[in-house]
One Martini backbone bead per residue (centre of mass of N, CA, C, O) as a GRO file, in nm:
protein
   78
    1MET     BB    1  -3.486 -12.792  -6.005
    2LYS     BB    2  -3.557 -12.467  -5.852
    3LEU     BB    3  -3.542 -12.266  -5.570
    4ILE     BB    4  -3.711 -11.953  -5.553
    5ASN     BB    5  -3.730 -11.605  -5.494
    6VAL     BB    6  -4.027 -11.419  -5.545
    7THR     BB    7  -4.071 -11.114  -5.627
    8PRO     BB    8  -4.265 -10.880  -5.751
    9ASP     BB    9  -4.067 -10.794  -5.974
   10LEU     BB   10  -4.021 -11.078  -6.084
   11ALA     BB   11  -4.318 -11.141  -6.143
   12ARG     BB   12  -4.348 -10.913  -6.349
   13TYR     BB   13  -4.135 -11.016  -6.544
   14TYR     BB   14  -4.264 -11.295  -6.605
   15LEU     BB   15  -4.544 -11.175  -6.696
   16SER     BB   16  -4.418 -11.026  -6.956
   17HIS     BB   17  -4.395 -11.358  -7.055
   18ASN     BB   18  -4.730 -11.375  -7.106
   19SER     BB   19  -4.915 -11.537  -7.393
   20VAL     BB   20  -5.027 -11.864  -7.347
   21ASN     BB   21  -5.247 -11.841  -7.140
   22ARG     BB   22  -5.509 -11.842  -6.977
   23CYS     BB   23  -5.748 -11.706  -6.819
   24LEU     BB   24  -5.780 -11.509  -6.557
   25SER     BB   25  -5.849 -11.570  -6.206
   26LYS     BB   26  -5.934 -11.364  -5.955
   27GLU     BB   27  -6.012 -11.566  -5.737
   28ARG     BB   28  -5.749 -11.728  -5.732
   29VAL     BB   29  -5.558 -11.502  -5.672
   30LEU     BB   30  -5.685 -11.420  -5.402
   31ARG     BB   31  -5.650 -11.693  -5.261
   32TYR     BB   32  -5.343 -11.702  -5.284
   33ALA     BB   33  -5.282 -11.423  -5.151
   34ASN     BB   34  -5.400 -11.498  -4.874
   35ASP     BB   35  -5.213 -11.738  -4.821
   36ILE     BB   36  -4.955 -11.576  -4.831
   37LYS     BB   37  -5.018 -11.366  -4.608
   38ALA     BB   38  -5.079 -11.622  -4.396
   39GLY     BB   39  -4.843 -11.848  -4.442
   40LYS     BB   40  -4.971 -12.110  -4.637
   41TRP     BB   41  -4.754 -12.123  -4.844
   42LYS     BB   42  -4.617 -12.384  -5.054
   43PRO     BB   43  -4.405 -12.531  -5.220
   44ASN     BB   44  -4.433 -12.708  -5.552
   45GLU     BB   45  -4.299 -12.968  -5.726
   46VAL     BB   46  -4.534 -13.048  -5.922
   47GLU     BB   47  -4.589 -12.714  -5.973
   48PRO     BB   48  -4.407 -12.540  -6.144
   49LEU     BB   49  -4.267 -12.310  -6.286
   50ALA     BB   50  -4.297 -12.236  -6.643
   51PHE     BB   51  -4.102 -12.257  -6.943
   52ASP     BB   52  -4.001 -12.206  -7.242
   53LYS     BB   53  -3.739 -12.187  -7.467
   54LYS     BB   54  -3.817 -11.855  -7.488
   55GLY     BB   55  -3.926 -11.767  -7.182
   56ASN     BB   56  -4.219 -11.837  -7.158
   57LEU     BB   57  -4.490 -11.850  -6.980
   58ILE     BB   58  -4.682 -12.170  -6.899
   59GLN     BB   59  -4.668 -12.173  -6.565
   60GLY     BB   60  -4.801 -11.940  -6.302
   61GLN     BB   61  -4.990 -11.682  -6.318
   62HIS     BB   62  -5.149 -11.693  -6.052
   63ARG     BB   63  -4.909 -11.692  -5.853
   64LEU     BB   64  -4.776 -11.433  -5.957
   65ASN     BB   65  -5.018 -11.244  -5.904
   66ALA     BB   66  -5.030 -11.301  -5.602
   67VAL     BB   67  -4.766 -11.165  -5.534
   68LEU     BB   68  -4.858 -10.886  -5.619
   69VAL     BB   69  -5.108 -10.862  -5.428
   70ALA     BB   70  -4.951 -10.932  -5.160
   71ASN     BB   71  -4.656 -10.816  -5.154
   72VAL     BB   72  -4.494 -11.109  -5.134
   73PRO     BB   73  -4.256 -11.305  -5.115
   74GLN     BB   74  -4.197 -11.624  -5.293
   75SER     BB   75  -4.157 -11.964  -5.316
   76PHE     BB   76  -4.035 -12.138  -5.609
   77TYR     BB   77  -4.042 -12.360  -5.850
   78ILE     BB   78  -3.848 -12.415  -6.182
   0.00000   0.00000   0.00000
């Protein structure tokens, strides 16, 4: 795993490769975005952003959307 700083632009790029995730929960995205804006978000080694062998996002769509909503870069493990 590697800790990276995800900017809104990088989050948008990762989300452009999101085709296999469940439906997005707007409530969860807003909750995460509020935590990010309040400085309460901490990187989680147990649940890193995950991609399949083809580069498709398979875990992390809510967190990445929260980065877009908060418009604040955030560190995540990949």
